[in-house]
N, C-alpha and C positions, 0 to 999 in steps of 0.2 A: 504493500500500500504506500502511496506517496505521502510524504510528510512535509510540513512547512514549519521549520524551526524559527523563522524570523518574525518577530513582532513588528508592529507598525513603527517606522522611524519617526523621530522628531523632525519637523520641517516647517518652513515658513513659505506658504504658497503665495504667489503674486495675485492675490484676489481678496475679496472681502469675506467670503464664506469659508468655513473650515469644516472638514468632515468630523464625524464622531470618532473620538479616540477612546483609549482605555483598553484594559485587558479583557473585559467582558464581551462575549459575542453579542452581535446585534440581532435582536429578534426580528426576522423578516415579517413585515405586516401582512396580514391576510385580508383580502378584499371581502367585503360583506355583500357584494352584489356586482352587477355590471358597472364598470366605471365610465364616467363621462368627463373628460378633462382636456384642457388645452395647455400645452407645454412649450416653453422657450428654453433653448439650450445655448451654452457659450460656444465660442469659435472652435473650428476644426483643429485638432492637434497636428494632424499631418500637414495641413496648410500653414499653420502658425510656425512650425519649426522649419519648414522649407523657406518661408518668407524671411525668417530671422537670419538664416544662412545667407540668402541672396542679398539682403539689406546690408549685412556686414561686409560683403564683397563688392558692393555697388560703388558707383562713382560719385555718390553724394548721399545725403540723409534720406531716409524713408520713414513714413509714418504708417504704422500698422494699427488699423482701427478695429476694435472689438476682437483682439486676439484671445486665445485661450490662456487663462492663468491657472496653471496646474503644476504638479511636480515635474512632469516631463518638460514643459515649456520653461519652467523656472530653471531646470538644469541646463537647458540650452542657453538661456540668457546669461547665466553665470559662466558658462564655458566661453561664450563670446567675449564677455567682459574680461575674463582672465587673459585673453589674447590682445586686449586693448580696445575693443569695440565699446562705444558708449551707447547704453540703452537707458533712456530716460522715460519716466512715466509722465503722461499727459492726461488731462481730464477725459474720462471715458465717454464714448458715444453709445455704449450699451449698458445693460444692467448687470454685467458680470465682471466689472473691473475696469482698470484704466487702459488707455491706449499706450503704445510704445513708440517713441521716436528713436530710431536706430541711426547712429552716425558712425561710419566706418573709421577705423584707425588710419592715420597716415602711413603707418607701418605696423603690421602685425608682429607681436613679440611673444616668443615662447618663454622658457624658463619658468614654467608654471605647471599646475596640475589641473586636469579636467576630471571632475567627478560626474560620471554618467548616470549615477543612480540606477534606475531600472529602465532608462530610456534607450530603446534601440536606435532611434533617430540620432541621438547624441553620439553614441558609440560608433555609428556608421557614417554620419554626415560630417562630424568634426575632424577626424584625422586628415582628410585632404586639405582642410582649412589650416590645420596645424602645420602641415607640410609647407604651406606658403608663408608661415611665420618664421621669424629668426630666433632660433634657440630651441632647446628641448621642451617638449610637452608630454607629461606623463598622463596616461589615460587609465582610469580605474573605475570600478562600479561596485554596487552593492554585492555582497558575497553571493546572493542568489542569482545574480546576473552575470557573474564572471564566466559561466560556462556557455553563454550564448555565442553562436558562431561568429568568429571574427577573422578566421584564417584567410578568407577571400580578400578582405580589405587590406590586411597586412601584406599579403603576397602581391596585391595589385600595386600598392605604393612602392614596395621594394622593386617591382619590375619597372616602375617609372623612375627609379634612381633615388628614392627616398630611403635614408638610413633609419631603421627601426630596431630597437632593442626589445626583445621579448623572451630571452633565454630559450629560444627555439620552440616555445609552446604554441605560437600562433594564436594567442588568446590574451584576454585581459588578465593582469595589467601589462601595459607595454609603453614604450616611449618613442615618440616621433621626433627625430632630430631635424627640425626644420632649418633650411638655409635661406629662406625668403624667396625661393623660386622652385618651380617644378617644370621640367622640360616638357613632359607630356609625350604625345605621339600615339602609336598603335599599341593596344593592350587587349589581350584575350583573357577572359575570366570565366569562372563557373559560378553563376549567381543562383543556382538551384535552391539554396537554402533561404535566400531572402532577396527580394527586389531592392532592398535598401542599399545594397552594395552598388547597384547601377545608379540609383538616384544620388547617392553620396558623391560618386565620381563625376556625374553630369553637372551637379550643382556648382562645382568648383572648376570645371574643365575650361571655361572661357578664360580663366586666369592663368592657365598653363601656357608656357611660351609657345608650344606648338599645338595647342588645343588638345583634343583627344579623339582618337578613332577607337571606339570601344566595341568589342565583339564578345557576345555571350556564347559559350559552348558548354552545354550541360544537358542533363536529362529533361529539364523543363524550366520555365521561368514563371514563378508564382506572382500573383498580385500585380499583373500588368497595369491595372488602372492607376496604381501608385506611381509607376514610371511615367504614365501619360500625364499625371498631375504635375510631376517635376518638369516635364517638357513644356507644359502649358505655362507654368510659373516662369520659366526661363524666357519663353516667347514674349510674355508681357513686359519683360525687362530688356527686350531687344536681342536676345540670344537665340539663334536658330539652331535647332537640333535636327540634322538630316538623318533619315532612316532608310538607307539603301536596301535593307533586307530586314526580315524579322530577326531580332536579336542583335542588331548592329546599329550603332549611333555615331554620328560625326558632329563634333563641335569645333568650330574655328576659334582661334584665339581672338579676344576682343574685350570690349567693355560690358560690364553688367550694369544696366541703367538703374538709377534710383527711381522709386515710384511710391506713391501712397496707395495702400491696399485696404480694402474692406474684407475682413475675414468672414467666411460663411459659417453657419452653425455646424457642429460636428454631427454628421449624419450617421456615423457608426455608433456614436453614443446615443442616438435616437432609437437604436434597435431594442433595448429592453423596454422603453416606454411604449413604443408601437406594438411590441409583442404583448404587452399587458392588455391591449384591447382584445386580442384573440383569446388570451387565457381567461379573461373574465366575461367574455361575450359582450363587451362594452365598446366604447369609442374613445379614441385619443387623437387629438389634432396637434400637429407640430407647426409652430410659427416659423417663418423664415426659410421655407423650403426653396432652394434656388431653382431658377428656370432652366439653367444648364450648369453642370458641374462635372468635375473629374473625380469626385469622392465616390469610393466604392459603396458607401452607405446608401447612395441613390438607388442601388439595386433592390433595396427593400420594397420599393413601390411595385416591382415586378415579382419579387420572391414571396411576399406575404399573401398575395392572392392564391398562390399554390397551396397554402395552408388553410385556405377557406376564407380569407379576409376580403372585405370590400374596401378598395382604396380609391379616394377621390381627391382631386387637386383643385383648389379654388384660389387663384392668385398664388400667394406664397404660403398657403395653408394646406398641408397634406393631412388628410383624415383617414385613419384606419379603423374599420368597424369589424368586430368579430361576430360570429354566428353561434349556433348552438353546439358546435363541435369544431375540433381542429383536424384538418385532413392530413393523412400520412403522405409523405413525399419521397421521391428519389431525386437528390440534388447533386450536381457537380458544382462545387464552390471554388474552383481553381482560382478565379479572379477575386473572390470575396471572402477569404479565409477568416478575416477578423469578425465576420458576422456569424461564424459557425457556433460559438457558445450560445448566443441567444436563440438561434434556430434549433439547436439541439434541445434546449429546454422546451420549445414548442413541440418538437417531435416526441419528447418523453410524455407529453400529455395528449398525443394525437389518437385517432381512432384506429390505428393499425401500425405495423412496423414501417420504419423509414430508414433510408440509407443516405448518408451525406459523405461524398467523396471529393477528391481533389484538394484535400486539406492536410496532407502529410507534413507540409512545412510548418504548421502551427505547433508541431512538437518542439520547435525551437524558438517559441515566443517567451513571454515572461516565465512560463513553465511549459512542460509537455502537456499542452491543453487536451490532447486526445486522451492521454492516461488520466489526467485530472478529472475531466468530464465523466469518463466511464466510472472512475472510482467513487466520486461523490454521488452521482445518481444511483449507482448500485447500492451504496450504503443506505440510501433511503428506500430501498426495495425495488429499484428499477432493474432493467436488463439491457445494458449497453455493452456491446462488443467492439473492441478495437479492431480495425482493419489496417492493412499496410498503409492505406492512403485516406483513411476516414473512420467513420463510425457506423455501426448498425444499431438502431434504437428500437427496442420492442417495449411498448408502453405496458406498465404494470402499476397497480395501486401503490402510491408513494405515501410514506409516513414522515413525520418530523425527525429532526436530529441535527447534529452539528454539520455545518457545511464549511469545509476549509477553502480558503481563498488562494493559497499558494503564492501569496503576495502578487496576485494577478487581478487587475481591475475587472477584466471581463469574466473571470470566474466568480467574483463577488456579485456582480450584477446578475449573472445567470442564476445564482441561488435565490436572489430576490424575486426573479420571475416565477420560479417554482413556488416560492413562499406565498404568492398571491392566492393559491388554491390548496396548498399543503400546509396546514397549521403546524407550528412548532419547529420550523427551520430556523436555526441560529447561525448567523454567518460570522465566522472568525475573521477578524481584521478587516472589517468593512472600510476602514480608513485607507486601504490600498486603492480605492476608487479615486482618491485624490491624484493619482497618476495622470488621469485625463479629465476627471469631472469631480472637483472637490465638493460640489453642491449636491452630490447624488442623493444622499439620504434625505436632505431637505426637499429636493424636487420630487422624490419618490413619495414621501408622506403627503406633499401638497397634491400630487396627482390623485391620491386616494381620498382627498378631502380632509386630511388630518391637520 
């Protein structure tokens, strides 16, 4: 059985709301009937951390409006500040915290340490930036995150001529010995374990002296929408990424333009709230749904109807309405693995067996999510079988009990989904939701009218 020996860390989130702390498990609230709620969510973590990197490498200041204030984005801000980037708070334009004015450093300087925490985007996006800094930068992470795959990024930078000290482990902790320049050129990698390796290199590529000709050679390339998000963010700043073939990207050397950005709500964080409509047979409306987006969470508008939901869009308000049952599904989630935990909760409450595949790569997220989901649902009386690339879920009557989070925000919110109709679920370390949504418990109670 999986264990999670790490308690919630002390942290100062860049926002006004704080999650519930303490050693006691959080009793997941049970819905008393169909819910009817309207929800607003803070900015996208994926977009916020990409825009922070690009703003730090741009040719002038950028204002990020309505960014996400969370542990992950806080770690990114502190990492950029450590290299000399100025990030100043400005009066906020939204309800979830202040805006950020990002002013690039005249010269990025190392001789510092970057604490990645649990943030995959920090550990995969920041090393190429540190390679452009002058001096050594040590990268480390929370103990539970040190085993996340990093060999591709380390090997990539070494192939580009960057000196890295890692004692041969190809893992955290390691030191990037920046010289203030990266030559760039042609690079072949295997990004099968995470698309973040591709995004991390593309974000900094225009600052390489010869740009970058990046080729992926591997079994598969997961989470393609996240790469498309990176390419779109670069295009908005005047950087063109050519794609002569699938798994191949060309970035010419040049300037990354400064720009002011309005951040979209985090649509992946919308998953547990919209799933609640199906679980309770009620209705949930999310404000601020974008008319077009590169966020993988947008797939929920097409995925939830397969579980029996009715989905309507009225302007920027997406409404999900559940029926009298949840329909079993067979899904390939290759492009949307981060949605798998919430959808697995729905499958555990469905009217028949479901199979979710294409998600083998989520074994390498904050925890082995396939093993964690199977373990926790089965502890409550469920029947979930791990597959090489996914899960087989056979609905069974569930009972209450402790639900471990494994210091994984999406595991914690999955337990909350089940708790809507399974009394007595107590979620260990619900504070881990602060990784991407510090206000989770507050918003969850508000959704239920508490």
